[in-house]
C-alpha positions in Angstrom: -11.5 -0.2 -43.8 -9.9 1.8 -46.5 -6.2 2.2 -46.7 -4.6 5.6 -45.7 -4.4 7.9 -48.7 -6.8 5.9 -50.9 -9.8 8.2 -50.6 -9.5 11.5 -48.7 -5.9 12.3 -49.6 -6.5 11.2 -53.2 -9.4 13.7 -53.4 -7.2 16.6 -52.2 -4.5 15.7 -54.8 -7.1 15.4 -57.5 -8.4 18.9 -56.7 -4.8 20.2 -56.9 -4.2 18.5 -60.2 -7.4 19.8 -61.7 -6.6 23.4 -60.6 -2.9 23.5 -61.5 -3.0 21.5 -64.7 -6.4 22.8 -65.9 -7.6 19.2 -66.5 -10.9 17.5 -66.0 -11.6 15.1 -63.0 -11.3 12.1 -65.3 -8.0 13.3 -66.6 -6.7 14.1 -63.1 -7.7 10.6 -62.0 -5.7 9.0 -64.8 -2.6 11.1 -63.8 -3.0 10.2 -60.2 -3.5 6.5 -60.7 -0.4 6.4 -63.0 1.7 7.5 -60.0 -0.5 5.8 -57.3 -2.7 3.0 -58.6 -4.5 2.6 -55.3 -6.1 6.0 -55.4 -9.9 5.6 -55.0 -11.9 8.6 -53.7 -15.3 7.6 -52.3 -18.5 8.6 -54.0 -19.0 11.6 -51.7 -15.6 13.1 -52.6 -16.2 12.4 -56.3 -19.5 14.3 -56.1 -17.7 17.3 -54.5 -14.9 17.1 -57.1 -17.6 17.2 -59.9 -19.1 20.2 -58.2 -15.6 21.8 -58.1 -15.1 21.1 -61.8 -18.5 22.6 -62.6 -17.5 25.8 -60.9 -14.3 26.1 -62.9 -12.1 24.7 -60.2 -12.9 27.5 -57.7 -14.8 27.5 -54.5 -17.6 30.1 -55.1 -20.5 30.0 -52.7 -22.4 32.5 -54.9 -22.3 30.1 -57.8 -25.8 28.8 -58.6 -24.4 25.3 -59.0 -23.0 25.4 -55.5 -26.2 26.8 -54.0 -28.3 24.1 -55.7 -25.9 21.5 -54.3 -26.3 22.8 -50.8 -30.1 22.8 -51.2 -30.1 19.2 -52.3 -28.0 18.1 -49.3 -30.5 19.9 -47.0 -33.4 18.3 -48.9 -31.9 14.8 -48.2 -31.6 15.6 -44.5 -35.1 16.9 -44.2 -36.6 14.0 -46.1 -34.9 11.5 -43.8 -36.2 13.4 -40.7 -39.6 14.1 -42.3 -39.5 17.7 -40.9 -37.5 20.9 -41.3 -36.2 22.5 -38.1 -36.1 26.2 -37.6 -32.4 26.3 -36.8 -31.5 24.4 -40.0 -33.7 26.5 -42.2 -32.5 29.8 -40.6 -28.9 28.8 -41.2 -29.6 27.9 -44.9 -31.5 31.1 -45.6 -28.8 33.3 -44.0 -26.2 31.6 -46.1 -28.2 31.9 -49.3 -28.9 35.6 -48.8 -25.3 36.3 -47.8 -24.1 34.7 -51.0 -26.8 36.3 -53.3 -25.9 39.3 -55.4 -28.2 42.1 -56.5 -29.8 41.5 -59.8 -31.4 43.8 -62.3 -34.8 42.1 -62.0 -37.1 41.3 -59.1 -40.6 39.8 -58.7 -43.6 41.3 -56.9 -46.9 39.8 -55.9 -49.4 40.6 -58.7 -52.2 41.2 -56.2 -50.6 43.4 -53.5 -47.3 44.5 -55.1 -45.1 43.2 -52.3 -41.5 42.4 -53.4 -40.9 38.7 -53.0 -37.5 37.8 -54.4 -34.7 38.8 -56.6 -33.7 37.2 -60.0 -30.6 35.8 -58.3 -32.9 33.6 -56.2 -34.4 31.9 -59.3 -33.1 28.4 -60.0 -32.7 27.7 -63.7 -33.4 24.2 -65.1 -33.1 22.5 -68.4 -36.5 22.1 -70.0 -38.0 18.6 -69.8 -39.7 16.6 -72.4 -43.1 18.0 -71.8 -46.2 15.7 -71.9 -44.1 12.6 -72.4 -42.7 13.1 -68.8 -46.2 12.9 -67.3 -46.7 9.1 -67.7 -49.7 9.1 -65.3 -51.6 11.7 -67.4 -54.8 10.4 -69.1 -53.7 12.0 -72.4 -50.8 9.5 -72.5 -53.4 6.8 -73.3 -53.8 8.4 -76.7 -51.4 8.9 -79.5 -50.5 12.6 -79.4 -48.1 14.3 -81.7 -45.1 15.6 -79.6 -44.8 19.3 -79.1 -41.3 20.8 -79.5 -41.7 23.9 -77.5 -42.6 23.4 -73.8 -43.2 26.5 -71.8 -42.5 26.6 -68.1 -45.5 28.2 -66.3 -43.7 28.4 -63.0 -40.5 29.8 -61.5 -38.4 27.6 -59.1 -36.6 29.6 -56.5 -34.3 29.3 -53.5 -36.1 29.5 -50.1 -36.2 33.2 -49.0 -36.7 34.7 -45.6 -40.5 35.2 -45.7 -41.0 31.5 -46.4 -39.4 30.4 -43.1 -42.6 30.1 -41.0 -44.2 28.1 -43.8 -41.4 25.6 -44.2 -40.8 24.8 -40.5 -41.9 21.4 -39.2 -43.0 20.0 -42.6 -41.8 18.8 -45.9 -44.4 20.2 -48.3 -47.1 22.8 -48.4 -48.5 26.0 -49.9 -46.7 29.3 -50.5 -49.1 32.2 -49.9 -48.0 35.9 -50.1 -46.9 37.0 -46.6 -48.8 40.3 -47.0 -52.1 39.6 -48.8 -52.2 35.8 -48.3 -52.8 35.2 -52.0 -51.6 31.8 -53.2 -48.3 32.1 -55.0 -47.3 28.5 -55.4 -46.2 25.5 -53.3 -43.1 23.7 -52.0 -41.9 20.1 -51.6 -38.5 19.1 -50.3 -38.8 15.8 -52.3 -39.2 17.8 -55.5 -41.9 18.7 -58.0 -42.4 18.5 -61.7 -42.4 21.7 -63.8 -45.0 22.1 -66.6 -42.1 21.5 -69.1 -41.7 18.0 -67.6 -38.5 18.6 -65.7 -38.3 17.3 -62.1 -36.8 19.9 -59.7 -35.5 18.9 -56.2 -36.1 20.5 -53.8 -38.9 22.6 -55.3 -40.1 26.0 -54.3 -42.5 26.7 -57.1 -44.0 30.1 -57.8 -46.6 30.4 -60.5 -45.7 33.0 -63.1 -49.3 34.3 -63.4 -49.2 35.2 -59.7 -46.2 37.5 -59.9 -44.9 40.5 -61.9 -41.4 40.8 -63.3 -39.9 44.1 -62.5 -36.8 45.4 -64.4 -34.5 47.8 -62.7 -33.0 50.4 -64.9 -30.0 52.3 -63.6 -29.4 56.0 -64.4 -25.7 56.9 -64.8 -25.0 59.4 -61.9 -22.6 62.3 -61.7 -19.0 61.5 -61.0 -18.5 60.4 -57.3 -22.1 59.5 -56.7 -23.6 56.0 -56.4 -25.8 54.2 -58.9 -29.5 54.5 -58.2 -32.3 52.5 -59.7 -34.7 54.6 -61.8 
């Protein structure tokens, strides 16, 4: 049993120090332990403080870092249960859509032109190391010169409303267009590997050659009117 103030209270004080003194988590921990050597926040609190630091010591539910953190928590729950319940998915999608802002770019099904998702739903990732990440691949048996520029052939997105019936009761599957049924990609709550070699968890993968990127240009309106897309 942990002593009172060792973990939870320490985490609260650390967040306060990070915010008011504009210091990193490590620096705040040094300051706290100087005054209270027993301070020892548990791993869960440390992870949340790292998230807090990554968001600039603010609580911003629209921040991509926060939304990815929420998705990973949900992915862990679903993997343990081996299925995704409708209630859990509905709550997540409502939260994600509520915290999403309008972007200047959207994506449509290349076959039927249905709008599928906004650019704010796209989850960016650092490129992986390409072919060297695919250890099981037959080409790894041969000496191949490394390629410096690895192109991602897919987009990874947050789950959006039209995906809900496809996600319920399972942990992986295909992602067909809800209008024309053309295959767009696939999903796996345990994660998938991008063509660049990066592992993304959870993964809602849309192939770039199955969608079109639409840029929205805004025309400056007369004074007092609203902006309208051209």
